DSSP file (Angstrom, degrees, kcal/mol; ACC not computed):
  #  RESIDUE AA STRUCTURE BP1 BP2  ACC     N-H-->O    O-->H-N    N-H-->O    O-->H-N    TCO  KAPPA ALPHA  PHI   PSI    X-CA   Y-CA   Z-CA
    1    1 A M    >>        0   0    0      0, 0.0     4,-2.4     0, 0.0     3,-0.5   0.000 360.0 360.0 360.0 -50.2  -75.4   98.1  -35.5
    2    2 A I  H 3>  +     0   0    0      1,-0.2     4,-1.7     2,-0.2     5,-0.2   0.881 360.0  57.2 -53.1 -45.2  -76.3   94.7  -36.8
    3    3 A D  H 34 S+     0   0    0      1,-0.2    -1,-0.2     2,-0.2     4,-0.1   0.863 116.8  34.1 -62.4 -33.8  -72.6   93.7  -36.7
    4    4 A D  H <4 S+     0   0    0     -3,-0.5    -2,-0.2     1,-0.1    -1,-0.2   0.878 135.7  20.6 -83.8 -40.1  -72.4   94.5  -33.1
    5    5 A H  H  X S+     0   0    0     -4,-2.4     4,-2.9     1,-0.1     5,-0.3  -0.045  79.9 127.5-128.5  21.4  -75.8   93.5  -31.8
    6    6 A G  H  X S+     0   0    0     -4,-1.7     4,-3.3     1,-0.2     5,-0.2   0.906  74.7  47.6 -49.1 -53.2  -77.1   91.1  -34.5
    7    7 A T  H  > S+     0   0    0      2,-0.2     4,-2.4     1,-0.2    -1,-0.2   0.895 113.5  49.4 -62.0 -39.7  -78.1   88.3  -32.4
    8    8 A E  H  > S+     0   0    0      2,-0.2     4,-2.4     1,-0.2    39,-0.3   0.945 113.9  46.1 -63.7 -50.6  -80.0   90.6  -29.9
    9    9 A I  H  X S+     0   0    0     -4,-2.9     4,-2.9     2,-0.2     5,-0.3   0.913 110.6  52.3 -63.5 -40.0  -81.8   92.2  -32.6
   10   10 A T  H  X S+     0   0    0     -4,-3.3     4,-2.0    -5,-0.3    -1,-0.2   0.958 111.4  46.0 -54.4 -51.0  -82.7   89.0  -34.3
   11   11 A A  H  X S+     0   0    0     -4,-2.4     4,-2.6     1,-0.2    -1,-0.2   0.873 113.6  50.4 -64.3 -37.7  -84.1   87.6  -31.2
   12   12 A D  H  X S+     0   0    0     -4,-2.4     4,-3.7     2,-0.2     5,-0.5   0.929 107.0  52.8 -69.0 -44.8  -86.1   90.8  -30.5
   13   13 A F  H  X>S+     0   0    0     -4,-2.9     4,-1.9     1,-0.2     6,-1.8   0.910 113.3  44.5 -53.0 -45.1  -87.5   91.0  -33.9
   14   14 A R  H  X5S+     0   0    0     -4,-2.0     4,-0.5    -5,-0.3    -2,-0.2   0.942 119.3  42.9 -66.9 -45.5  -88.8   87.5  -33.5
   15   15 A R  H  <5S+     0   0    0     -4,-2.6    -2,-0.2    -5,-0.2    -3,-0.2   0.940 128.1  23.5 -66.0 -48.4  -90.1   88.1  -30.0
   16   16 A Y  H  <5S+     0   0    0     -4,-3.7    -3,-0.2    -5,-0.1    -2,-0.2   0.801 136.2  21.1 -94.3 -28.4  -91.7   91.4  -30.4
   17   17 A Y  H  <5S-     0   0    0     -4,-1.9    -3,-0.2    -5,-0.5    -2,-0.1   0.457  86.2-125.6-116.6 -12.0  -92.5   91.8  -34.0
   18   18 A G     << +     0   0    0     -5,-1.2     2,-0.3    -4,-0.5    -4,-0.3   0.841  69.5 128.9  65.8  33.6  -92.7   88.4  -35.5
   19   19 A L        -     0   0    0     -6,-1.8     2,-0.5    -9,-0.1    -1,-0.2  -0.804  58.8-131.0-119.9 158.4  -90.2   89.5  -38.1
   20   20 A D    >   -     0   0    0     -2,-0.3     3,-1.8     1,-0.1     4,-0.2  -0.921  14.0-141.1-109.6 134.7  -86.9   88.1  -39.4
   21   21 A I  T >  S+     0   0    0     -2,-0.5     3,-1.5     1,-0.3     4,-0.5   0.742  98.9  72.2 -65.5 -24.4  -84.0   90.5  -39.6
   22   22 A L  T >> S+     0   0    0      1,-0.3     4,-1.4     2,-0.2     3,-0.7   0.721  75.5  81.0 -63.4 -22.5  -83.0   88.9  -42.8
   23   23 A D  H <>>S+     0   0    0     -3,-1.8     5,-1.5     1,-0.2     6,-1.4   0.799  84.4  62.7 -55.8 -26.8  -86.0   90.6  -44.5
   24   24 A V  H <45S+     0   0    0     -3,-1.5     3,-0.4    -4,-0.2    -1,-0.2   0.947 108.2  40.7 -53.4 -51.2  -83.8   93.7  -44.6
   25   25 A F  H <45S+     0   0    0     -3,-0.7    -2,-0.2    -4,-0.5    -1,-0.2   0.670 114.1  51.4 -75.9 -18.0  -81.5   91.9  -46.9
   26   26 A R  H  <5S-     0   0    0     -4,-1.4    -1,-0.2     3,-0.1    -2,-0.2   0.552 111.7-119.8 -89.4 -12.5  -84.2   90.2  -48.8
   27   27 A G  T  <5S+     0   0    0     -4,-1.0    -3,-0.2    -3,-0.4    -4,-0.1   0.485  87.3 106.8  84.9  12.0  -85.9   93.6  -49.4
   28   28 A S  S   <S+     0   0    0     -5,-1.5     2,-0.4     1,-0.2    -4,-0.2   0.420  80.8  47.2 -96.2  -3.9  -89.1   93.0  -47.9
   29   29 A L  S    S-     0   0    0     -6,-1.4    -2,-0.3    -7,-0.1    -1,-0.2  -0.967  86.4-131.3-137.9 122.2  -88.3   95.2  -44.9
   30   30 A S     >  -     0   0    0     -2,-0.4     4,-2.2     1,-0.1     5,-0.1  -0.384  15.5-125.3 -78.7 151.8  -86.8   98.7  -45.6
   31   31 A P  H  > S+     0   0    0      0, 0.0     4,-2.6     0, 0.0     5,-0.2   0.905 113.3  56.3 -61.1 -41.2  -83.6   99.7  -43.6
   32   32 A R  H  > S+     0   0    0      1,-0.2     4,-2.4     2,-0.2     5,-0.2   0.943 109.9  45.0 -54.8 -50.3  -85.5  102.9  -42.5
   33   33 A R  H  > S+     0   0    0      1,-0.2     4,-1.8     2,-0.2    -1,-0.2   0.849 111.1  54.9 -62.2 -31.6  -88.4  100.7  -41.0
   34   34 A C  H  X S+     0   0    0     -4,-2.2     4,-2.0     1,-0.2    -1,-0.2   0.934 108.6  46.1 -64.7 -46.0  -85.8   98.4  -39.4
   35   35 A L  H  X S+     0   0    0     -4,-2.6     4,-2.5     1,-0.2    -2,-0.2   0.902 111.9  51.8 -64.8 -38.1  -84.1  101.3  -37.6
   36   36 A A  H  X S+     0   0    0     -4,-2.4     4,-1.1     1,-0.2    -1,-0.2   0.848 109.6  49.7 -69.0 -29.8  -87.4  102.7  -36.4
   37   37 A L  H  < S+     0   0    0     -4,-1.8     4,-0.2    -5,-0.2    -1,-0.2   0.841 111.4  49.3 -72.5 -33.9  -88.4   99.2  -35.1
   38   38 A I  H >< S+     0   0    0     -4,-2.0     3,-1.5     1,-0.2    -2,-0.2   0.929 107.9  54.6 -67.9 -44.4  -85.0   99.0  -33.2
   39   39 A A  H 3< S+     0   0    0     -4,-2.5    -1,-0.2     1,-0.3    -2,-0.2   0.796 109.5  48.1 -61.3 -28.6  -85.5  102.4  -31.8
   40   40 A E  T 3< S+     0   0    0     -4,-1.1    -1,-0.3    -5,-0.2    -2,-0.2   0.388  77.7 130.8 -96.3   7.6  -88.8  101.4  -30.4
   41   41 A L    <   -     0   0    0     -3,-1.5    -3,-0.1    -4,-0.2   -28,-0.0  -0.202  65.9-104.3 -51.2 142.3  -87.8   98.2  -28.8
   42   42 A P    >   -     0   0    0      0, 0.0     3,-2.0     0, 0.0     6,-0.3  -0.319  27.5-110.0 -70.8 160.9  -88.9   97.9  -25.2
   43   43 A L  T 3  S+     0   0    0      1,-0.3    -2,-0.1     5,-0.1    -3,-0.0   0.767 117.7  57.1 -60.4 -23.1  -86.4   98.4  -22.3
   44   44 A D  T 3  S+     0   0    0      4,-0.1    -1,-0.3    17,-0.1    15,-0.0   0.447  84.0 118.0 -89.4   1.7  -86.6   94.9  -21.3
   45   45 A S  S <> S-     0   0    0     -3,-2.0     4,-2.6     1,-0.1     5,-0.2  -0.266  76.4-118.5 -66.4 152.4  -85.4   93.8  -24.9
   46   46 A A  H  > S+     0   0    0    -38,-0.2     4,-2.5     2,-0.2     5,-0.2   0.850 113.9  57.7 -58.5 -31.9  -82.1   91.9  -25.3
   47   47 A F  H  > S+     0   0    0    -39,-0.3     4,-3.0     2,-0.2     5,-0.2   0.964 112.5  37.4 -64.0 -49.9  -80.8   94.8  -27.5
   48   48 A H  H  > S+     0   0    0     -6,-0.3     4,-2.5     1,-0.2     5,-0.3   0.894 114.0  56.9 -69.4 -36.0  -81.3   97.4  -24.7
   49   49 A N  H  X S+     0   0    0     -4,-2.6     4,-0.6     1,-0.2    -1,-0.2   0.922 115.3  38.0 -65.4 -40.9  -80.2   95.0  -22.1
   50   50 A R  H  < S+     0   0    0     -4,-2.5    -2,-0.2    -5,-0.2    -1,-0.2   0.897 123.6  39.7 -72.4 -43.4  -76.9   94.5  -24.0
   51   51 A Q  H  < S+     0   0    0     -4,-3.0    -2,-0.2    -5,-0.2    -3,-0.2   0.819 121.0  38.1 -77.4 -32.0  -76.4   98.1  -25.1
   52   52 A L  H  < S+     0   0    0     -4,-2.5     2,-0.3    -5,-0.2    -1,-0.2   0.434 106.4  65.4-103.8  -4.8  -77.5  100.0  -22.1
   53   53 A S  S  < S-     0   0    0     -4,-0.6     5,-0.0    -5,-0.3     2,-0.0  -0.830  74.8-114.3-125.9 158.5  -76.2   98.0  -19.3
   54   54 A D        -     0   0    0     -2,-0.3     3,-0.4     1,-0.1     4,-0.1  -0.216  43.7 -99.6 -67.0 170.7  -73.0   96.9  -17.7
   55   55 A E  S >  S+     0   0    0      1,-0.2     3,-1.3     2,-0.2    -1,-0.1   0.887 123.7  54.8 -57.6 -45.9  -72.0   93.3  -17.7
   56   56 A K  T 3  S+     0   0    0      1,-0.3    -1,-0.2    45,-0.1    46,-0.1   0.677 101.6  57.5 -70.6 -12.9  -73.2   93.0  -14.2
   57   57 A E  T >  S+     0   0    0     -3,-0.4     3,-2.4    -8,-0.1    -1,-0.3   0.339  71.1 130.0 -91.8   6.9  -76.6   94.3  -14.9
   58   58 A R  T <  S+     0   0    0     -3,-1.3     3,-0.1     1,-0.3    -8,-0.1  -0.401  77.3  20.1 -65.6 134.6  -77.6   91.8  -17.5
   59   59 A G  T 3  S+     0   0    0      1,-0.2     2,-0.9    -2,-0.1    -1,-0.3   0.293  95.4 114.5  90.0  -7.2  -80.9   90.3  -16.7
   60   60 A W    <   +     0   0    0     -3,-2.4    -1,-0.2   -11,-0.1     2,-0.2  -0.855  43.3 173.1 -99.8 107.0  -81.8   93.3  -14.4
   61   61 A D     >  -     0   0    0     -2,-0.9     4,-1.9    -3,-0.1     3,-0.4  -0.422  52.6 -87.5 -95.5-178.3  -84.8   95.1  -16.1
   62   62 A R  H  > S+     0   0    0      1,-0.2     4,-2.7     2,-0.2     5,-0.2   0.916 127.8  55.4 -56.5 -43.8  -86.8   97.9  -14.8
   63   63 A T  H  > S+     0   0    0      2,-0.2     4,-2.4     1,-0.2    -1,-0.2   0.858 105.1  50.8 -59.4 -34.7  -89.1   95.5  -13.1
   64   64 A A  H  > S+     0   0    0     -3,-0.4     4,-1.8     2,-0.2    -1,-0.2   0.886 112.2  48.8 -72.0 -35.7  -86.3   93.7  -11.1
   65   65 A F  H  X S+     0   0    0     -4,-1.9     4,-1.7     2,-0.2    -2,-0.2   0.927 111.5  48.6 -63.2 -47.0  -85.1   97.1   -9.9
   66   66 A M  H  X S+     0   0    0     -4,-2.7     4,-1.9     1,-0.2    -2,-0.2   0.901 110.1  51.1 -61.7 -42.7  -88.5   98.1   -8.9
   67   67 A L  H  X S+     0   0    0     -4,-2.4     4,-2.1     1,-0.2    -1,-0.2   0.835 108.4  51.3 -65.9 -32.8  -89.0   94.7   -7.0
   68   68 A A  H  X S+     0   0    0     -4,-1.8     4,-1.8     2,-0.2    30,-0.4   0.852 109.5  52.6 -69.7 -30.6  -85.7   95.2   -5.1
   69   69 A D  H  X S+     0   0    0     -4,-1.7     4,-1.7     2,-0.2    -2,-0.2   0.817 110.1  47.0 -74.7 -31.6  -87.0   98.7   -4.2
   70   70 A V  H  X S+     0   0    0     -4,-1.9     4,-2.0     2,-0.2     5,-0.2   0.879 108.7  54.5 -75.8 -31.6  -90.4   97.2   -2.9
   71   71 A I  H  X S+     0   0    0     -4,-2.1     4,-2.2     1,-0.2    -2,-0.2   0.926 111.3  46.1 -63.8 -40.3  -88.4   94.5   -0.9
   72   72 A D  H  X S+     0   0    0     -4,-1.8     4,-2.0     1,-0.2    -1,-0.2   0.864 111.8  51.0 -70.6 -32.1  -86.5   97.4    0.8
   73   73 A A  H  X S+     0   0    0     -4,-1.7     4,-2.1     2,-0.2    -1,-0.2   0.817 110.3  48.4 -74.0 -30.4  -89.7   99.4    1.4
   74   74 A I  H  X S+     0   0    0     -4,-2.0     4,-2.8     2,-0.2     5,-0.2   0.884 111.0  50.5 -78.3 -36.6  -91.3   96.4    3.0
   75   75 A H  H  X S+     0   0    0     -4,-2.2     4,-2.5    -5,-0.2     5,-0.2   0.931 110.6  51.4 -61.2 -41.2  -88.1   95.8    5.3
   76   76 A G  H  X S+     0   0    0     -4,-2.0     4,-2.7     2,-0.2    -2,-0.2   0.951 113.3  44.1 -59.9 -49.5  -88.3   99.5    6.2
   77   77 A L  H  X S+     0   0    0     -4,-2.1     4,-1.9     1,-0.2    -2,-0.2   0.915 113.9  49.6 -61.2 -43.1  -92.0   99.1    7.2
   78   78 A H  H  X S+     0   0    0     -4,-2.8     4,-2.6     2,-0.2    -1,-0.2   0.899 111.0  49.0 -62.4 -44.4  -91.4   96.0    9.0
   79   79 A T  H  X S+     0   0    0     -4,-2.5     4,-3.1     1,-0.2     5,-0.2   0.951 111.4  50.3 -59.4 -51.7  -88.5   97.6   10.9
   80   80 A T  H  X S+     0   0    0     -4,-2.7     4,-2.2    -5,-0.2    -1,-0.2   0.907 112.0  46.9 -60.1 -39.1  -90.6  100.6   11.9
   81   81 A V  H  X S+     0   0    0     -4,-1.9     4,-1.5     1,-0.2    -1,-0.2   0.917 112.9  49.5 -67.0 -45.1  -93.4   98.5   13.1
   82   82 A A  H  < S+     0   0    0     -4,-2.6    -2,-0.2     1,-0.2    -1,-0.2   0.868 112.6  46.8 -64.4 -42.0  -91.1   96.3   15.0
   83   83 A K  H >< S+     0   0    0     -4,-3.1     3,-1.3     1,-0.2    -1,-0.2   0.894 109.3  54.3 -64.8 -42.2  -89.4   99.4   16.6
   84   84 A S  H 3< S+     0   0    0     -4,-2.2    -1,-0.2     1,-0.3    -2,-0.2   0.772 115.8  38.2 -66.8 -28.2  -92.7  100.9   17.5
   85   85 A N  T 3< S+     0   0    0     -4,-1.5     2,-0.3    -5,-0.2    -1,-0.3   0.266  97.9  98.1-107.3  11.8  -93.8   97.7   19.4
   86   86 A S    <   -     0   0    0     -3,-1.3     4,-0.0     1,-0.1    -3,-0.0  -0.726  68.2-142.3-105.9 159.3  -90.6   96.8   20.9
   87   87 A K  S    S+     0   0    0     -2,-0.3    -1,-0.1     1,-0.3     3,-0.1   0.752 104.9  36.4 -82.5 -28.6  -89.4   97.6   24.5
   88   88 A S    >   +     0   0    0      1,-0.1     3,-1.9    -3,-0.0     4,-0.4  -0.703  68.7 174.0-122.5  81.4  -86.0   98.3   23.2
   89   89 A P  G >  S+     0   0    0      0, 0.0     3,-1.0     0, 0.0    -1,-0.1   0.744  76.7  62.8 -66.4 -21.0  -86.3   99.9   19.8
   90   90 A R  G 3  S+     0   0    0      1,-0.2    -7,-0.0    -3,-0.1    -2,-0.0   0.742  95.1  62.4 -68.6 -21.2  -82.6  100.5   19.5
   91   91 A G  G <  S+     0   0    0     -3,-1.9     2,-0.8    -8,-0.1    -1,-0.2   0.633  84.6  85.9 -75.2 -22.7  -82.1   96.8   19.5
   92   92 A V  S <  S-     0   0    0     -3,-1.0     2,-0.3    -4,-0.4    -9,-0.0  -0.744  70.1-160.6 -88.5 120.1  -84.2   96.3   16.2
   93   93 A K        -     0   0    0     -2,-0.8    -2,-0.1     1,-0.0    -3,-0.0  -0.713  20.1-110.9 -99.1 149.6  -81.7   96.8   13.3
   94   94 A Q        -     0   0    0     -2,-0.3   -18,-0.1     1,-0.1   -19,-0.0  -0.615  37.2-119.9 -68.0 124.0  -82.6   97.7    9.7
   95   95 A P        -     0   0    0      0, 0.0     3,-0.1     0, 0.0    -1,-0.1  -0.348  38.0 -89.9 -68.0 161.3  -81.9   94.8    7.4
   96   96 A P        -     0   0    0      0, 0.0   -21,-0.0     0, 0.0     0, 0.0  -0.238  50.8 -93.7 -66.3 154.5  -79.4   95.4    4.7
   97   97 A P        -     0   0    0      0, 0.0   -28,-0.1     0, 0.0   -29,-0.0  -0.310  51.2 -90.1 -64.9 154.2  -80.8   96.7    1.3
   98   98 A Y        -     0   0    0    -30,-0.4     2,-0.3     1,-0.1     5,-0.1  -0.516  51.9-108.5 -62.4 126.0  -81.6   94.0   -1.3
   99   99 A P        +     0   0    0      0, 0.0    -1,-0.1     0, 0.0     5,-0.0  -0.380  48.3 168.7 -69.8 124.6  -78.4   93.6   -3.3
  100  100 A T    >   -     0   0    0     -2,-0.3     3,-0.9     1,-0.1   -43,-0.1  -0.879  47.9-106.7-129.6 162.3  -78.7   94.9   -6.8
  101  101 A P  T 3  S+     0   0    0      0, 0.0   -44,-0.1     0, 0.0   -45,-0.1   0.839 117.9  49.5 -59.2 -34.0  -75.9   95.6   -9.5
  102  102 A R  T 3  S+     0   0    0      2,-0.1     2,-0.3   -46,-0.1   -45,-0.0   0.598  86.3  98.4 -90.8 -11.5  -76.1   99.3   -8.9
  103  103 A R    <   -     0   0    0     -3,-0.9     2,-0.4    -5,-0.1     0, 0.0  -0.599  68.8-138.1 -77.5 136.3  -75.8   99.4   -5.2
  104  104 A K        -     0   0    0     -2,-0.3     2,-0.2    -5,-0.0    -2,-0.1  -0.779  17.9-122.8 -95.1 135.6  -72.4  100.1   -3.9
  105  105 A T        -     0   0    0     -2,-0.4     2,-0.2     1,-0.1    -1,-0.0  -0.545  34.4 -94.4 -78.5 145.8  -71.1   98.1   -1.1
  106  106 A K        -     0   0    0     -2,-0.2     2,-0.4     1,-0.1    -1,-0.1  -0.375  40.8-129.3 -59.2 122.9  -70.0   99.8    2.1
  107  107 A E        -     0   0    0     -2,-0.2     2,-0.4    -3,-0.0    -1,-0.1  -0.586  18.6-129.6 -76.4 133.5  -66.2  100.3    1.9
  108  108 A T        -     0   0    0     -2,-0.4     2,-0.2     1,-0.0     3,-0.0  -0.676  20.0-128.7 -80.7 134.9  -64.4   99.1    5.0
  109  109 A T        -     0   0    0     -2,-0.4     2,-0.1     1,-0.1    -1,-0.0  -0.558  32.1 -93.6 -82.8 150.5  -62.0  101.5    6.5
  110  110 A S        -     0   0    0     -2,-0.2    -1,-0.1     1,-0.1     3,-0.1  -0.419  33.7-162.3 -72.6 136.3  -58.3  100.5    7.3
  111  111 A N     >  -     0   0    0      1,-0.1     4,-2.7    -2,-0.1     5,-0.2  -0.924   5.3-162.1-122.8 102.9  -57.7   99.2   10.8
  112  112 A P  H  > S+     0   0    0      0, 0.0     4,-1.9     0, 0.0     5,-0.1   0.819  88.9  50.9 -59.7 -36.0  -54.1   99.3   11.6
  113  113 A F  H  > S+     0   0    0      2,-0.2     4,-2.4     1,-0.2     5,-0.2   0.936 110.8  47.7 -68.2 -46.8  -54.4   96.9   14.5
  114  114 A A  H  > S+     0   0    0      1,-0.2     4,-1.7     2,-0.2    -1,-0.2   0.907 113.9  50.4 -63.4 -37.6  -56.3   94.2   12.5
  115  115 A E  H  X S+     0   0    0     -4,-2.7     4,-0.7     1,-0.2    -1,-0.2   0.845 108.4  49.8 -64.3 -35.5  -53.7   94.7    9.8
  116  116 A A  H  < S+     0   0    0     -4,-1.9    -1,-0.2    -5,-0.2    -2,-0.2   0.837 110.6  51.0 -72.5 -37.1  -50.9   94.2   12.1
  117  117 A L  H  < S+     0   0    0     -4,-2.4    -2,-0.2     1,-0.2    -1,-0.2   0.847 111.9  46.7 -65.7 -33.9  -52.6   91.1   13.5
  118  118 A R  H  < S+     0   0    0     -4,-1.7    -1,-0.2    -5,-0.2    -2,-0.2   0.653  98.0  96.5 -80.4 -18.8  -53.0   89.6   10.1
  119  119 A A  S  < S-     0   0    0     -4,-0.7    -3,-0.0    -3,-0.2    -4,-0.0  -0.272  88.5 -90.2 -83.5 161.8  -49.4   90.4    9.0
  120  120 A E        -     0   0    0      1,-0.1    -1,-0.1     8,-0.0     3,-0.1  -0.405  50.4-105.3 -60.2 134.7  -46.5   88.1    9.1
  121  121 A P        -     0   0    0      0, 0.0     3,-0.1     0, 0.0    -1,-0.1  -0.388  43.4 -97.9 -63.3 146.3  -44.7   88.3   12.5
  122  122 A P    >   -     0   0    0      0, 0.0     3,-2.2     0, 0.0     5,-0.0  -0.138  52.7 -77.0 -58.9 159.7  -41.4   90.1   12.3
  123  123 A A  T 3  S+     0   0    0      1,-0.3     3,-0.1    -3,-0.1    -3,-0.0  -0.281 121.0  19.5 -57.8 136.5  -38.2   88.2   12.0
  124  124 A G  T 3  S+     0   0    0      1,-0.3     2,-0.5    -3,-0.1    -1,-0.3   0.362 101.2 107.0  87.7  -5.0  -37.1   86.6   15.3
  125  125 A Q    <   -     0   0    0     -3,-2.2    -1,-0.3     1,-0.1     3,-0.0  -0.907  53.3-163.9-108.3 131.7  -40.7   86.9   16.7
  126  126 A S        +     0   0    0     -2,-0.5     2,-0.2    -3,-0.1    -1,-0.1   0.842  67.4  28.4 -87.5 -34.4  -42.6   83.4   16.9
  127  127 A N  S    S-     0   0    0     -7,-0.1     3,-0.3     1,-0.0    -2,-0.0  -0.583  73.4-118.1-125.9-169.5  -46.1   84.7   17.3
  128  128 A N  S    S+     0   0    0     -2,-0.2    -9,-0.1     1,-0.2    -3,-0.0   0.064  75.6 112.7-111.3  29.1  -48.3   87.5   16.5
  129  129 A S  S    S+     0   0    0     22,-0.1    23,-2.7    24,-0.0     2,-0.3   0.598  79.6  31.5 -79.9 -11.9  -49.0   88.4   20.2
  130  130 A S  E     +A  151   0A   0     -3,-0.3    21,-0.2    21,-0.2    -5,-0.0  -0.968  62.9 166.9-139.8 153.5  -47.2   91.8   20.1
  131  131 A F  E     -A  150   0A   0     19,-1.0    19,-1.6    -2,-0.3     2,-0.1  -0.961  38.9 -99.0-161.5 143.6  -46.7   94.4   17.3
  132  132 A P  E     -A  149   0A   0      0, 0.0    16,-0.2     0, 0.0    15,-0.0  -0.470  35.9-122.0 -73.3 148.0  -45.5   98.0   17.2
  133  133 A I        -     0   0    0     15,-0.7     5,-0.1    14,-0.2   -20,-0.0  -0.754  31.0-111.3 -91.5 131.4  -48.1  100.7   17.0
  134  134 A P     >  -     0   0    0      0, 0.0     4,-1.8     0, 0.0     3,-0.3  -0.230  24.0-122.3 -56.4 146.4  -47.7  102.9   13.9
  135  135 A Q  H  > S+     0   0    0      1,-0.2     4,-2.4     2,-0.2     5,-0.2   0.855 109.9  56.4 -64.6 -32.4  -46.6  106.5   14.8
  136  136 A D  H  > S+     0   0    0      1,-0.2     4,-1.8     2,-0.2    -1,-0.2   0.861 107.1  51.1 -66.5 -30.1  -49.6  108.1   13.2
  137  137 A V  H  > S+     0   0    0     -3,-0.3     4,-1.2     2,-0.2    -1,-0.2   0.863 110.1  47.9 -70.6 -37.0  -51.9  106.0   15.3
  138  138 A L  H  X>S+     0   0    0     -4,-1.8     4,-1.0     1,-0.2     5,-1.0   0.907 110.3  51.7 -68.3 -38.0  -50.1  107.0   18.4
  139  139 A S  H  <5S+     0   0    0     -4,-2.4     3,-0.3     1,-0.2    -2,-0.2   0.851 110.3  49.9 -64.1 -35.6  -50.2  110.7   17.5
  140  140 A R  H  <5S+     0   0    0     -4,-1.8    -1,-0.2     1,-0.2    -2,-0.2   0.791 104.7  58.3 -72.4 -26.9  -54.0  110.4   16.9
  141  141 A S  H  <5S-     0   0    0     -4,-1.2    -1,-0.2    -5,-0.1    -2,-0.2   0.774 100.7-134.4 -76.6 -18.9  -54.5  108.7   20.3
  142  142 A G  T  <5S+     0   0    0     -4,-1.0    -3,-0.1    -3,-0.3    -2,-0.1   0.620  81.6 102.1  81.1  10.7  -53.0  111.7   22.2
  143  143 A M      < -     0   0    0     -5,-1.0    -4,-0.1     1,-0.3    -5,-0.1   0.590  68.2-155.3-106.7  -4.9  -51.0  109.5   24.3
  144  144 A G        +     0   0    0     -6,-1.0    -1,-0.3     1,-0.1     3,-0.2  -0.390  25.7 156.5  72.7-149.9  -47.6  110.0   22.5
  145  145 A G        -     0   0    0      1,-0.1    -1,-0.1     2,-0.1    -7,-0.1  -0.194  52.7 -97.4 109.5 159.0  -45.2  107.1   22.9
  146  146 A D        -     0   0    0     -2,-0.1    -1,-0.1    -8,-0.0   -11,-0.1   0.318  56.6-105.3 -96.7   6.0  -42.3  105.7   21.0
  147  147 A G        +     0   0    0     -3,-0.2   -14,-0.2     1,-0.2     3,-0.1   0.673  60.4 164.9  83.7  15.4  -44.0  103.1   19.1
  148  148 A T        -     0   0    0      1,-0.2   -15,-0.7   -16,-0.2    -1,-0.2  -0.193  53.0 -74.5 -65.0 157.3  -42.6  100.1   21.3
  149  149 A P  E     -A  132   0A   0      0, 0.0     2,-0.5     0, 0.0    -1,-0.2  -0.173  43.8-132.9 -63.8 157.9  -44.5   96.9   20.8
  150  150 A F  E     -A  131   0A   0    -19,-1.6   -19,-1.0    -3,-0.1     2,-0.5  -0.908  17.4-135.8-108.9 127.0  -48.0   96.6   22.4
  151  151 A K  E     -A  130   0A   0     -2,-0.5     2,-0.4   -21,-0.2   -21,-0.2  -0.795  10.2-146.6 -94.0 119.3  -48.6   93.4   24.3
  152  152 A L              0   0    0    -23,-2.7   -23,-0.0    -2,-0.5    -2,-0.0  -0.716 360.0 360.0 -84.3 131.2  -51.9   91.7   23.7
  153  153 A T              0   0    0     -2,-0.4    -1,-0.1     0, 0.0   -24,-0.0   0.454 360.0 360.0-124.6 360.0  -53.3   89.9   26.7
């Protein structure tokens, strides 16, 4: 454990206990007591931060996650009050949640039309003003069709 997390344990022993980890090797701190002290380190210690979290969660302790939740709750309350006092409550949008390492971002779905517009124009075509509609899109639209180029106007 000391081989993998020695720097964190050294810093935590100084910060929380006022001890030097080298006391284990000097004989003034028993290995059993050392392990007991490591097991009881607080969750915001460098050891727990390194061992229990992903790289992206470094520096995010319980307090930081709770503060992000408080910010989200305040935003929700603010939005509720704004909607109740608004003439058009549907126009009041909920702000996005406070970004944290554990929150997943909303995945965007594939848009064949946007992808076709971003794609390179086919050989012999100078601009991106028309493109063939994929057959699966035509079949979902219920309009049938042969996939001939669609002209943007």
